[in-house]
C-alpha positions in Angstrom: 0.2 0.2 0.0 1.4 3.4 -0.7 0.2 6.1 1.7 -0.4 9.6 0.3 0.0 12.3 2.9 -1.6 16.1 2.2 -3.0 18.4 4.6 -5.6 21.5 3.4 -6.6 25.1 5.8 -10.3 25.4 6.3 -11.0 28.9 7.7 -13.1 29.4 11.0 -14.8 32.5 12.4 -15.2 32.7 16.6 -13.7 31.0 19.1 -13.6 27.9 17.7 -11.3 25.1 19.8 -8.0 23.6 18.0 -7.2 26.5 15.6 -4.2 28.0 15.0 -3.1 31.0 13.1 -1.3 30.2 9.6 0.9 32.1 8.4 0.9 31.2 4.3 -3.2 32.0 4.8 -3.1 35.0 7.1 -6.0 33.4 8.2 -7.3 31.4 11.7 -8.2 28.0 10.9 -7.7 24.0 11.4 -5.1 22.5 9.4 -5.3 18.9 9.3 -3.6 16.2 8.3 -5.5 13.7 5.4 -3.9 10.5 4.2 -5.4 8.7 1.2 -4.5 5.4 -0.7 -1.8 6.1 -2.5 -2.9 3.6 -5.4 -6.9 3.7 -5.6 -7.7 7.6 -4.5 -10.2 5.9 -1.7 -9.5 8.5 1.1 -8.1 6.5 4.6 -8.4 9.2 7.8 -8.3 12.7 8.2 -6.2 13.8 11.8 -7.1 17.2 13.2 
């Protein structure tokens, strides 16, 4: 199995828990780590 790891950014508004400032996007939000099967593209796991 080949595991393809990536990340994404989701803006948040208000006083949400587990958010942080992202210098690249210059906003506050979640920056979860996402895992996919590299052969089929199937979603495996999301880790915030």
